[in-house]
mmCIF file of the C-alpha atoms, coordinates in Angstrom:
data_MODEL
# 
_entry.id   MODEL 
# 
loop_
_atom_site.group_PDB 
_atom_site.id 
_atom_site.type_symbol 
_atom_site.label_atom_id 
_atom_site.label_alt_id 
_atom_site.label_comp_id 
_atom_site.label_asym_id 
_atom_site.label_entity_id 
_atom_site.label_seq_id 
_atom_site.pdbx_PDB_ins_code 
_atom_site.Cartn_x 
_atom_site.Cartn_y 
_atom_site.Cartn_z 
_atom_site.occupancy 
_atom_site.B_iso_or_equiv 
_atom_site.pdbx_formal_charge 
_atom_site.auth_seq_id 
_atom_site.auth_comp_id 
_atom_site.auth_asym_id 
_atom_site.auth_atom_id 
_atom_site.pdbx_PDB_model_num 
ATOM 1  C CA . UNK A 1 1  ? 121.423 99.861  125.745 1.00 0.00 ? 1  UNK A CA 1 
ATOM 2  C CA . UNK A 1 2  ? 123.381 103.112 125.717 1.00 0.00 ? 2  UNK A CA 1 
ATOM 3  C CA . UNK A 1 3  ? 123.122 103.759 129.451 1.00 0.00 ? 3  UNK A CA 1 
ATOM 4  C CA . UNK A 1 4  ? 124.829 100.454 130.302 1.00 0.00 ? 4  UNK A CA 1 
ATOM 5  C CA . UNK A 1 5  ? 127.696 101.211 127.927 1.00 0.00 ? 5  UNK A CA 1 
ATOM 6  C CA . UNK A 1 6  ? 128.475 104.490 129.652 1.00 0.00 ? 6  UNK A CA 1 
ATOM 7  C CA . UNK A 1 7  ? 128.114 103.462 133.279 1.00 0.00 ? 7  UNK A CA 1 
ATOM 8  C CA . UNK A 1 8  ? 125.378 104.596 135.591 1.00 0.00 ? 8  UNK A CA 1 
ATOM 9  C CA . UNK A 1 9  ? 124.816 108.005 133.994 1.00 0.00 ? 9  UNK A CA 1 
ATOM 10 C CA . UNK A 1 10 ? 121.612 107.829 131.933 1.00 0.00 ? 10 UNK A CA 1 
ATOM 11 C CA . UNK A 1 11 ? 121.515 110.090 128.924 1.00 0.00 ? 11 UNK A CA 1 
ATOM 12 C CA . UNK A 1 12 ? 118.713 110.058 126.370 1.00 0.00 ? 12 UNK A CA 1 
ATOM 13 C CA . UNK A 1 13 ? 119.700 110.354 122.707 1.00 0.00 ? 13 UNK A CA 1 
ATOM 14 C CA . UNK A 1 14 ? 116.153 110.548 121.428 1.00 0.00 ? 14 UNK A CA 1 
ATOM 15 C CA . UNK A 1 15 ? 114.559 113.575 119.850 1.00 0.00 ? 15 UNK A CA 1 
ATOM 16 C CA . UNK A 1 16 ? 111.744 115.233 121.782 1.00 0.00 ? 16 UNK A CA 1 
ATOM 17 C CA . UNK A 1 17 ? 108.236 113.931 121.063 1.00 0.00 ? 17 UNK A CA 1 
ATOM 18 C CA . UNK A 1 18 ? 107.258 117.127 119.188 1.00 0.00 ? 18 UNK A CA 1 
ATOM 19 C CA . UNK A 1 19 ? 109.576 116.144 116.311 1.00 0.00 ? 19 UNK A CA 1 
ATOM 20 C CA . UNK A 1 20 ? 107.677 112.906 115.655 1.00 0.00 ? 20 UNK A CA 1 
ATOM 21 C CA . UNK A 1 21 ? 105.383 114.620 113.152 1.00 0.00 ? 21 UNK A CA 1 
ATOM 22 C CA . UNK A 1 22 ? 108.439 115.457 111.048 1.00 0.00 ? 22 UNK A CA 1 
ATOM 23 C CA . UNK A 1 23 ? 110.581 112.356 111.634 1.00 0.00 ? 23 UNK A CA 1 
ATOM 24 C CA . UNK A 1 24 ? 107.864 109.850 110.663 1.00 0.00 ? 24 UNK A CA 1 
ATOM 25 C CA . UNK A 1 25 ? 107.324 111.235 107.137 1.00 0.00 ? 25 UNK A CA 1 
ATOM 26 C CA . UNK A 1 26 ? 111.087 111.721 106.764 1.00 0.00 ? 26 UNK A CA 1 
ATOM 27 C CA . UNK A 1 27 ? 111.844 108.063 107.493 1.00 0.00 ? 27 UNK A CA 1 
ATOM 28 C CA . UNK A 1 28 ? 108.830 106.852 105.513 1.00 0.00 ? 28 UNK A CA 1 
ATOM 29 C CA . UNK A 1 29 ? 109.795 108.911 102.464 1.00 0.00 ? 29 UNK A CA 1 
ATOM 30 C CA . UNK A 1 30 ? 113.408 107.700 102.577 1.00 0.00 ? 30 UNK A CA 1 
ATOM 31 C CA . UNK A 1 31 ? 112.427 104.033 102.807 1.00 0.00 ? 31 UNK A CA 1 
ATOM 32 C CA . UNK A 1 32 ? 109.588 104.104 100.287 1.00 0.00 ? 32 UNK A CA 1 
ATOM 33 C CA . UNK A 1 33 ? 111.402 106.134 97.636  1.00 0.00 ? 33 UNK A CA 1 
ATOM 34 C CA . UNK A 1 34 ? 114.540 104.013 97.936  1.00 0.00 ? 34 UNK A CA 1 
ATOM 35 C CA . UNK A 1 35 ? 112.598 100.787 97.347  1.00 0.00 ? 35 UNK A CA 1 
ATOM 36 C CA . UNK A 1 36 ? 110.372 102.125 94.566  1.00 0.00 ? 36 UNK A CA 1 
ATOM 37 C CA . UNK A 1 37 ? 113.205 103.899 92.742  1.00 0.00 ? 37 UNK A CA 1 
ATOM 38 C CA . UNK A 1 38 ? 115.430 100.798 92.997  1.00 0.00 ? 38 UNK A CA 1 
ATOM 39 C CA . UNK A 1 39 ? 112.717 98.631  91.447  1.00 0.00 ? 39 UNK A CA 1 
ATOM 40 C CA . UNK A 1 40 ? 111.952 101.182 88.728  1.00 0.00 ? 40 UNK A CA 1 
ATOM 41 C CA . UNK A 1 41 ? 115.629 101.694 87.911  1.00 0.00 ? 41 UNK A CA 1 
ATOM 42 C CA . UNK A 1 42 ? 116.280 97.946  87.787  1.00 0.00 ? 42 UNK A CA 1 
ATOM 43 C CA . UNK A 1 43 ? 113.350 97.450  85.428  1.00 0.00 ? 43 UNK A CA 1 
ATOM 44 C CA . UNK A 1 44 ? 114.417 100.346 83.205  1.00 0.00 ? 44 UNK A CA 1 
ATOM 45 C CA . UNK A 1 45 ? 118.169 99.714  82.915  1.00 0.00 ? 45 UNK A CA 1 
ATOM 46 C CA . UNK A 1 46 ? 118.745 96.314  84.512  1.00 0.00 ? 46 UNK A CA 1 
ATOM 47 C CA . UNK A 1 47 ? 121.286 95.447  87.174  1.00 0.00 ? 47 UNK A CA 1 
ATOM 48 C CA . UNK A 1 48 ? 124.365 96.755  85.389  1.00 0.00 ? 48 UNK A CA 1 
ATOM 49 C CA . UNK A 1 49 ? 127.525 98.484  86.619  1.00 0.00 ? 49 UNK A CA 1 
ATOM 50 C CA . UNK A 1 50 ? 125.710 101.797 86.083  1.00 0.00 ? 50 UNK A CA 1 
ATOM 51 C CA . UNK A 1 51 ? 122.750 100.737 88.255  1.00 0.00 ? 51 UNK A CA 1 
ATOM 52 C CA . UNK A 1 52 ? 123.890 102.261 91.547  1.00 0.00 ? 52 UNK A CA 1 
ATOM 53 C CA . UNK A 1 53 ? 124.634 105.675 90.059  1.00 0.00 ? 53 UNK A CA 1 
ATOM 54 C CA . UNK A 1 54 ? 121.355 105.800 88.163  1.00 0.00 ? 54 UNK A CA 1 
ATOM 55 C CA . UNK A 1 55 ? 119.416 104.534 91.163  1.00 0.00 ? 55 UNK A CA 1 
ATOM 56 C CA . UNK A 1 56 ? 120.914 107.155 93.485  1.00 0.00 ? 56 UNK A CA 1 
ATOM 57 C CA . UNK A 1 57 ? 120.010 109.885 91.001  1.00 0.00 ? 57 UNK A CA 1 
ATOM 58 C CA . UNK A 1 58 ? 116.463 108.580 90.661  1.00 0.00 ? 58 UNK A CA 1 
ATOM 59 C CA . UNK A 1 59 ? 116.148 108.156 94.427  1.00 0.00 ? 59 UNK A CA 1 
ATOM 60 C CA . UNK A 1 60 ? 117.342 111.691 95.161  1.00 0.00 ? 60 UNK A CA 1 
ATOM 61 C CA . UNK A 1 61 ? 114.850 113.228 92.776  1.00 0.00 ? 61 UNK A CA 1 
ATOM 62 C CA . UNK A 1 62 ? 111.970 111.056 93.958  1.00 0.00 ? 62 UNK A CA 1 
ATOM 63 C CA . UNK A 1 63 ? 112.761 111.785 97.617  1.00 0.00 ? 63 UNK A CA 1 
ATOM 64 C CA . UNK A 1 64 ? 112.826 115.556 96.975  1.00 0.00 ? 64 UNK A CA 1 
ATOM 65 C CA . UNK A 1 65 ? 109.270 115.230 95.644  1.00 0.00 ? 65 UNK A CA 1 
ATOM 66 C CA . UNK A 1 66 ? 108.008 112.623 98.123  1.00 0.00 ? 66 UNK A CA 1 
ATOM 67 C CA . UNK A 1 67 ? 109.035 114.245 101.413 1.00 0.00 ? 67 UNK A CA 1 
ATOM 68 C CA . UNK A 1 68 ? 107.254 117.578 100.935 1.00 0.00 ? 68 UNK A CA 1 
ATOM 69 C CA . UNK A 1 69 ? 104.297 115.724 99.408  1.00 0.00 ? 69 UNK A CA 1 
ATOM 70 C CA . UNK A 1 70 ? 104.028 113.531 102.501 1.00 0.00 ? 70 UNK A CA 1 
ATOM 71 C CA . UNK A 1 71 ? 104.143 116.596 104.739 1.00 0.00 ? 71 UNK A CA 1 
ATOM 72 C CA . UNK A 1 72 ? 101.353 118.190 102.702 1.00 0.00 ? 72 UNK A CA 1 
ATOM 73 C CA . UNK A 1 73 ? 99.017  115.180 102.457 1.00 0.00 ? 73 UNK A CA 1 
ATOM 74 C CA . UNK A 1 74 ? 99.551  113.626 105.883 1.00 0.00 ? 74 UNK A CA 1 
ATOM 75 C CA . UNK A 1 75 ? 96.732  115.617 107.548 1.00 0.00 ? 75 UNK A CA 1 
ATOM 76 C CA . UNK A 1 76 ? 94.321  114.452 104.827 1.00 0.00 ? 76 UNK A CA 1 
ATOM 77 C CA . UNK A 1 77 ? 95.520  110.850 105.175 1.00 0.00 ? 77 UNK A CA 1 
ATOM 78 C CA . UNK A 1 78 ? 94.974  110.996 108.952 1.00 0.00 ? 78 UNK A CA 1 
ATOM 79 C CA . UNK A 1 79 ? 91.400  112.229 108.423 1.00 0.00 ? 79 UNK A CA 1 
ATOM 80 C CA . UNK A 1 80 ? 90.694  109.460 105.899 1.00 0.00 ? 80 UNK A CA 1 
ATOM 81 C CA . UNK A 1 81 ? 92.118  106.805 108.216 1.00 0.00 ? 81 UNK A CA 1 
ATOM 82 C CA . UNK A 1 82 ? 90.088  108.166 111.134 1.00 0.00 ? 82 UNK A CA 1 
ATOM 83 C CA . UNK A 1 83 ? 86.957  107.938 108.967 1.00 0.00 ? 83 UNK A CA 1 
ATOM 84 C CA . UNK A 1 84 ? 87.463  104.265 108.087 1.00 0.00 ? 84 UNK A CA 1 
ATOM 85 C CA . UNK A 1 85 ? 89.109  102.863 111.249 1.00 0.00 ? 85 UNK A CA 1 
ATOM 86 C CA . UNK A 1 86 ? 87.280  102.532 114.542 1.00 0.00 ? 86 UNK A CA 1 
ATOM 87 C CA . UNK A 1 87 ? 88.923  104.228 117.527 1.00 0.00 ? 87 UNK A CA 1 
ATOM 88 C CA . UNK A 1 88 ? 90.368  101.958 120.225 1.00 0.00 ? 88 UNK A CA 1 
ATOM 89 C CA . UNK A 1 89 ? 87.796  100.759 122.731 1.00 0.00 ? 89 UNK A CA 1 
ATOM 90 C CA . UNK A 1 90 ? 88.161  102.204 126.204 1.00 0.00 ? 90 UNK A CA 1 
# 
């Protein structure tokens, strides 16, 4: 824990809650596009010495499309999920 490393002074290094709506699609888009582009690149060119360079290029392009797309469709996805998933019981 960070607070124990720095003595008794407690300092939070977390972003405020209001940024969660931006951070979640950011992290999701990074993880998903890296996995999908790695698989697609490996299938297209194989695991060769050129793989990493080609994968990074494919990942960068796919992330530039995926992140704004996630931001745009997330409200729709939340409505769909709310329509098919029961709310928690009180």
